[in-house]
LUMVOMI-300600 format. One line per field, with one value per residue: residue in three letters; x, y, z of N, C-alpha, C in turn; residue number from 1. Coordinates in nm, 3 decimals, decimal comma. Each point is the difference from the previous one (the first is absolute). Example, Ala and Ser with C-alpha at 12.3 -4.5 7.8 and 13.67 -1.06 7.14 Angstrom:
BEGIN
gugu: (Ala;Ser);
npx: (1,319;-0,035);
npy: (-0,569;0,105);
npz: (0,780;-0,072);
capx: (-0,089;0,082);
capy: (0,119;0,119);
capz: (0,000;0,006);
cpx: (0,090;-0,077);
cpy: (0,120;0,109);
cpz: (0,000;0,073);
kevex: (1;2);
//
This chain:
BEGIN
gugu: (Ser;Pro;Glu;His;Gln;Tyr;Leu;Ile;Leu;Glu;Ala;Leu;His;Glu;Ile;Asp;Ala;Leu;Leu;Asp;Gly;Leu;Pro;Pro;Ala;Val;Arg;Glu;Ala;Phe;Leu;Leu;Ala;Gln;Val;Glu;Gly;Leu;Gly;Gln;Ala;Glu;Ile;Ala;Ile;Arg;Leu;Arg;Leu;Ser;Glu;Arg;Thr;Ile;Lys;Arg;His;Val;Ala;Arg;Ala;Leu;Ala;His;Cys;Ile;Leu;Ala;Ala;Pro;Ser);
npx: (10,479;-0,039;-0,030;-0,049;-0,060;-0,035;-0,027;-0,058;-0,058;-0,027;-0,033;-0,063;-0,043;-0,024;-0,051;-0,066;-0,027;-0,031;-0,058;-0,031;0,070;-0,079;0,099;-0,036;0,106;0,059;-0,049;0,024;0,118;0,017;-0,046;0,073;0,094;-0,009;-0,016;0,081;0,082;0,080;0,043;0,114;-0,032;-0,126;0,045;0,089;-0,096;-0,089;0,096;0,010;-0,011;0,112;-0,030;0,130;-0,004;-0,104;0,063;0,110;-0,069;-0,067;0,113;0,056;-0,109;-0,002;0,131;-0,014;-0,105;0,072;0,105;-0,083;-0,056;-0,103;0,067);
npy: (-0,590;-0,095;-0,057;0,114;0,019;-0,127;0,018;0,113;-0,054;-0,101;0,088;0,067;-0,117;-0,027;0,122;-0,012;-0,122;0,056;0,094;-0,115;0,053;0,087;0,086;0,049;0,075;-0,111;-0,074;0,098;0,022;-0,131;-0,016;0,104;-0,056;-0,125;0,016;0,099;-0,051;0,012;0,117;-0,014;0,116;-0,041;-0,115;0,064;0,085;-0,093;-0,067;0,125;-0,044;-0,020;0,069;0,017;0,021;0,079;0,052;-0,001;0,055;0,076;0,028;0,016;0,065;0,066;0,014;0,034;0,073;0,043;0,013;0,056;0,054;-0,078;-0,093);
npz: (-3,679;0,080;-0,117;-0,045;0,116;-0,007;-0,129;0,035;0,104;-0,079;-0,092;0,095;0,040;-0,127;-0,016;0,114;-0,041;-0,118;0,075;0,057;0,094;-0,061;-0,006;0,117;-0,021;-0,041;0,097;0,086;-0,056;-0,007;0,123;0,035;-0,075;0,041;0,130;0,044;-0,090;0,104;-0,042;-0,064;-0,055;-0,012;-0,045;-0,076;-0,024;-0,024;-0,066;-0,044;-0,125;-0,067;-0,110;-0,006;0,132;-0,020;-0,104;0,074;0,101;-0,084;-0,062;0,119;0,040;-0,115;0,005;0,125;-0,037;-0,102;0,078;0,089;-0,107;0,034;-0,064);
capx: (-0,045;0,096;0,105;0,088;0,075;0,095;0,107;0,081;0,074;0,102;0,102;0,075;0,087;0,109;0,089;0,069;0,101;0,105;0,078;0,061;0,145;0,056;0,011;-0,125;-0,007;-0,019;-0,139;-0,090;0,009;-0,070;-0,145;-0,049;-0,005;-0,091;-0,135;-0,054;0,021;0,081;0,120;0,125;0,022;-0,090;0,049;0,124;-0,038;-0,067;0,095;0,119;0,113;0,017;-0,073;0,086;-0,014;-0,134;0,007;0,072;-0,084;-0,111;0,060;0,040;-0,122;-0,052;0,088;-0,026;-0,129;0,014;0,081;-0,065;-0,131;-0,003;-0,005);
capy: (-0,131;-0,065;-0,064;0,107;0,046;-0,106;0,004;0,119;-0,027;-0,099;0,070;0,085;-0,088;-0,041;0,117;0,013;-0,106;0,035;0,112;-0,040;-0,005;0,126;0,103;0,078;0,116;-0,051;-0,047;0,115;0,075;-0,079;0,004;0,135;0,015;-0,093;-0,001;0,135;0,068;0,121;0,011;-0,007;0,124;-0,001;-0,103;0,053;0,098;-0,069;-0,085;0,082;-0,059;0,059;-0,066;-0,107;-0,112;-0,056;-0,073;-0,126;-0,083;-0,056;-0,097;-0,117;-0,073;-0,064;-0,112;-0,101;-0,063;-0,080;-0,118;-0,080;-0,044;-0,137;-0,008);
capz: (0,043;0,090;-0,079;-0,047;0,117;0,032;-0,100;0,028;0,123;-0,034;-0,078;0,093;0,078;-0,089;-0,013;0,128;0,006;-0,095;0,052;0,126;-0,004;-0,048;0,104;0,012;-0,090;-0,138;-0,002;0,008;-0,125;-0,102;0,025;-0,029;-0,146;-0,065;0,057;0,009;-0,127;0,016;-0,082;0,075;0,075;0,116;0,093;0,058;0,103;0,111;0,073;0,027;-0,072;-0,132;-0,108;-0,051;0,093;-0,021;-0,127;0,028;0,086;-0,079;-0,093;0,080;0,037;-0,121;-0,031;0,104;-0,030;-0,120;0,034;0,102;-0,046;-0,050;-0,147);
cpx: (0,103;0,115;0,104;0,087;0,107;0,119;0,092;0,086;0,113;0,115;0,085;0,095;0,120;0,101;0,080;0,112;0,116;0,092;0,070;0,151;0,065;0,016;-0,127;-0,011;-0,024;-0,145;-0,098;0,000;-0,076;-0,151;-0,058;-0,012;-0,111;-0,143;-0,062;0,021;0,081;0,120;0,124;0,027;-0,086;0,047;0,126;-0,030;-0,058;0,098;0,129;0,127;0,012;-0,084;0,081;-0,011;-0,135;-0,001;0,069;-0,086;-0,111;0,053;0,040;-0,121;-0,059;0,084;-0,022;-0,129;0,012;0,076;-0,071;-0,135;0,007;-0,015;-0,126);
cpy: (-0,062;-0,069;0,102;0,051;-0,103;0,003;0,120;-0,023;-0,100;0,065;0,088;-0,084;-0,046;0,113;0,019;-0,103;0,030;0,108;-0,033;-0,008;0,125;0,097;0,087;0,118;-0,042;-0,043;0,117;0,082;-0,072;0,008;0,138;0,022;-0,084;0,007;0,138;0,081;0,129;-0,004;0,000;0,125;0,004;-0,100;0,050;0,100;-0,070;-0,080;0,074;-0,065;0,068;-0,077;-0,116;-0,125;-0,068;-0,083;-0,135;-0,094;-0,068;-0,104;-0,127;-0,085;-0,072;-0,121;-0,114;-0,077;-0,092;-0,130;-0,093;-0,056;-0,144;-0,002;-0,067);
cpz: (0,093;-0,075;-0,047;0,115;0,039;-0,096;0,023;0,123;-0,027;-0,078;0,092;0,086;-0,084;-0,019;0,127;0,011;-0,096;0,055;0,131;-0,016;-0,056;0,117;0,003;-0,096;-0,144;-0,018;-0,003;-0,129;-0,111;0,018;-0,028;-0,150;-0,061;0,052;0,003;-0,127;0,009;-0,093;0,087;0,083;0,126;0,105;0,070;0,111;0,121;0,084;0,038;-0,053;-0,135;-0,103;-0,058;0,088;-0,019;-0,128;0,021;0,084;-0,080;-0,098;0,074;0,036;-0,121;-0,038;0,099;-0,030;-0,121;0,032;0,098;-0,045;-0,050;-0,152;-0,048);
kevex: (1;2;3;4;5;6;7;8;9;10;11;12;13;14;15;16;17;18;19;20;21;22;23;24;25;26;27;28;29;30;31;32;33;34;35;36;37;38;39;40;41;42;43;44;45;46;47;48;49;50;51;52;53;54;55;56;57;58;59;60;61;62;63;64;65;66;67;68;69;70;71);
//
């Protein structure tokens, strides 16, 4: 329904705003994990980074979202 589509679009804008300011690789790793459901090994291959780096990137993005989210 149009209302449902509006709510989804609004949520995506809020997520985009939460991730604003993160380095591109951190943002991309987080989105690949959360939106596409990829595992750390898959993300590491895709981004040509180590799994440890991907783990740090995703943790950094999650912490950023928690701290930046409105209470």
